[in-house]
C-alpha positions as CSV (number, residue, x, y, z in Angstrom):
1,X,83.0,109.0,95.3
2,X,83.8,107.4,91.8
3,X,81.2,106.8,89.2
4,X,82.4,105.3,86.2
5,X,80.3,104.7,83.1
6,X,80.8,102.9,79.7
7,X,78.3,102.7,76.9
8,X,78.3,98.8,75.9
9,X,76.9,96.4,73.4
10,X,74.9,97.4,70.3
11,X,72.2,99.1,72.3
12,X,74.6,101.6,73.7
13,X,73.5,100.7,77.2
14,X,75.2,102.7,79.8
15,X,76.7,100.6,82.6
16,X,77.8,102.4,85.7
17,X,80.1,101.2,88.2
18,X,79.8,103.3,91.7
19,X,82.4,103.1,94.5
20,X,83.4,105.2,97.4
21,X,87.2,105.3,96.0
22,X,89.4,103.5,93.6
23,X,90.7,100.0,94.8
24,X,87.8,99.1,97.0
25,X,84.2,97.6,96.3
26,X,81.8,98.9,93.8
27,X,78.2,98.5,92.7
28,X,77.4,98.1,89.1
29,X,74.3,99.5,87.5
30,X,72.9,97.3,84.8
31,X,74.5,94.5,83.0
32,X,74.1,94.3,79.1
33,X,75.2,91.0,77.3
34,X,78.7,92.3,77.5
35,X,80.0,90.9,80.6
36,X,83.7,90.8,79.7
37,X,83.6,94.7,79.2
38,X,82.0,95.0,82.9
39,X,84.7,93.0,84.1
40,X,87.4,95.1,82.2
41,X,85.7,98.2,83.5
42,X,86.3,97.2,87.0
43,X,89.9,96.0,86.6
44,X,90.7,99.6,85.3
45,X,89.6,101.1,88.4
46,X,90.8,98.2,90.7
47,X,87.3,97.4,92.0
48,X,85.8,94.5,93.1
49,X,82.1,94.4,92.1
50,X,79.9,92.9,95.0
51,X,76.4,94.0,93.9
52,X,74.5,94.4,90.7
53,X,71.6,96.5,90.5
54,X,69.6,96.0,87.4
55,X,66.8,98.8,86.7
56,X,64.7,96.6,84.7
57,X,64.7,93.2,82.8
58,X,65.0,94.1,79.2
59,X,68.0,92.2,77.8
60,X,70.2,95.1,77.0
61,X,70.1,95.9,80.7
62,X,69.9,92.4,82.5
63,X,71.3,90.2,79.8
64,X,74.7,90.0,81.2
65,X,73.5,89.7,84.8
66,X,74.3,85.9,84.9
67,X,77.7,86.2,83.8
68,X,78.9,88.9,85.9
69,X,77.4,87.4,89.0
70,X,79.4,84.0,87.8
71,X,82.5,85.7,87.4
72,X,82.4,88.2,90.3
73,X,80.2,86.4,92.8
74,X,78.1,89.6,93.1
75,X,74.6,89.9,94.6
76,X,72.0,90.7,92.0
77,X,69.0,92.8,92.6
78,X,65.8,93.1,90.5
79,X,62.4,93.7,90.9
80,X,60.3,90.7,90.7
81,X,57.4,92.2,88.5
82,X,60.1,92.0,85.8
83,X,60.8,88.1,86.1
84,X,59.3,87.3,82.8
85,X,61.9,89.3,81.3
86,X,65.0,88.5,83.7
87,X,64.4,84.9,83.9
88,X,64.8,84.2,79.9
89,X,67.5,87.0,78.4
90,X,68.2,84.4,75.5
91,X,64.6,84.3,74.5
92,X,64.6,88.3,74.3
93,X,67.7,88.2,72.3
94,X,66.1,86.2,69.6
95,X,62.6,87.9,69.5
96,X,63.9,91.6,69.7
97,X,67.5,91.2,68.0
98,X,67.3,88.1,66.2
99,X,70.4,86.8,67.5
100,X,71.7,84.0,69.8
101,X,74.7,85.1,72.0
102,X,78.0,82.8,72.2
103,X,78.6,81.3,75.5
104,X,76.6,81.2,78.7
105,X,74.1,83.8,79.2
106,X,71.7,82.0,81.5
107,X,70.2,84.3,84.2
108,X,71.8,84.4,87.9
109,X,70.6,81.3,89.9
110,X,69.2,83.7,92.4
111,X,68.0,87.4,92.4
112,X,67.2,89.3,95.4
113,X,64.1,91.1,95.0
114,X,64.0,94.9,95.0
115,X,61.2,96.3,97.3
116,X,59.7,100.1,96.7
117,X,61.2,102.3,99.0
118,X,63.7,99.9,100.0
119,X,67.0,101.7,101.1
120,X,70.3,99.5,100.3
121,X,73.8,99.9,101.8
122,X,76.0,98.5,99.4
123,X,80.1,98.9,99.1
124,X,79.7,101.7,101.6
125,X,77.1,103.7,99.4
126,X,73.4,104.0,100.2
127,X,70.7,103.6,97.5
128,X,67.1,104.0,97.7
129,X,65.1,102.2,95.5
130,X,62.3,104.1,93.7
131,X,59.8,102.0,91.8
132,X,59.0,103.4,88.3
133,X,56.7,101.1,86.5
134,X,55.7,102.0,82.8
135,X,58.8,101.3,80.8
136,X,58.1,97.9,82.3
137,X,56.3,96.7,85.4
138,X,59.4,96.1,87.4
139,X,61.3,99.2,86.4
140,X,63.3,101.0,89.2
141,X,65.3,104.0,89.4
142,X,68.1,104.3,92.4
143,X,68.5,107.5,94.0
144,X,71.8,108.3,95.9
145,X,70.6,111.2,98.1
146,X,74.0,112.2,99.7
147,X,75.5,112.5,96.1
148,X,72.3,113.9,94.6
149,X,72.4,111.4,91.7
150,X,69.5,109.4,90.1
151,X,70.3,106.3,88.2
152,X,67.1,106.5,85.8
153,X,67.3,103.3,83.6
154,X,64.9,103.9,80.7
155,X,62.7,105.8,82.7
156,X,64.0,109.5,81.9
157,X,66.5,110.5,79.4
158,X,67.8,113.7,78.3
159,X,65.0,115.0,76.1
160,X,63.1,111.8,76.0
161,X,61.5,108.9,78.3
162,X,61.2,105.2,78.1
163,X,59.0,103.4,75.5
164,X,55.9,101.8,76.7
165,X,55.0,99.8,73.7
166,X,56.9,96.5,74.7
167,X,55.2,93.8,76.7
168,X,54.3,95.0,80.2
169,X,54.7,98.8,79.1
170,X,52.2,101.3,80.0
171,X,52.2,105.1,79.1
172,X,49.7,105.9,82.1
173,X,51.9,104.0,84.8
174,X,55.0,105.7,83.6
175,X,53.4,109.1,83.7
176,X,52.2,108.3,87.2
177,X,55.4,107.0,88.4
178,X,57.4,109.9,86.9
179,X,55.1,112.1,88.7
180,X,55.4,110.4,92.1
181,X,59.1,109.0,91.9
182,X,60.9,111.2,89.7
183,X,59.8,114.7,89.4
184,X,59.4,115.0,93.3
185,X,63.4,115.3,93.5
186,X,65.0,118.6,93.5
187,X,66.0,120.3,90.1
188,X,69.8,120.0,90.7
189,X,69.7,116.4,90.9
190,X,72.1,114.8,88.3
191,X,70.2,112.1,86.1
192,X,72.3,109.2,84.8
193,X,70.1,107.5,82.4
194,X,70.4,103.9,80.9
195,X,71.2,105.1,77.5
196,X,72.8,108.6,76.1
197,X,74.1,111.6,78.0
198,X,73.3,112.6,81.4
199,X,70.9,115.5,82.3
200,X,69.1,117.0,85.4
201,X,65.8,116.8,87.0
202,X,65.3,120.5,86.4
203,X,66.2,120.3,82.6
204,X,63.9,117.8,82.2
205,X,61.2,119.4,84.2
206,X,61.4,122.4,81.9
207,X,62.2,121.2,78.4
208,X,61.6,117.5,77.9
209,X,58.7,117.4,75.4
210,X,57.1,114.3,76.9
211,X,56.7,115.9,80.2
212,X,56.1,119.7,79.6
213,X,52.5,119.1,78.6
214,X,51.5,116.6,81.7
215,X,52.9,118.2,84.9
């Protein structure tokens, strides 16, 4: 299995391409407003992107979803509770970063709604959708059971967790979803976060200062 990642755009968002092998189809996870870089990453590994899974609607994870879909024809999946974010990436860019992107950054014409507990079979790979509200209402993590990998978006980082002070955020909901959807996983599960280096469930369970006093 091939998992390729690159930190893109000014927020250093980790974009992942997941494929069974080089030269085949792939699933992208998150699309910051740097669509050309995502397409270049796919070309490096000779991959055809057929689906884009969006962990949540913040512009540094979803702002490039529209351009990527229009360039590749990929289906885009996101939880509908984040529609207030994903449907207007340019407004987020203006309010959060004070910038207007060049080119066409309109959202995709159609999203496929993610459902809690849903199992998706994409590009020959099985993904389990774990709804983890708190950072945003519609935040989702994606668990690859066979591979022992959790794509955690902005739910869980190495030594930290997602912020909850932006619109729609809730510290209590983040802790609740962490307890029910993330910390139920085995210690050896690799965590590939939306920013920063990878970690494991066990390491974060033992040493993450935002978790050790709560669980």
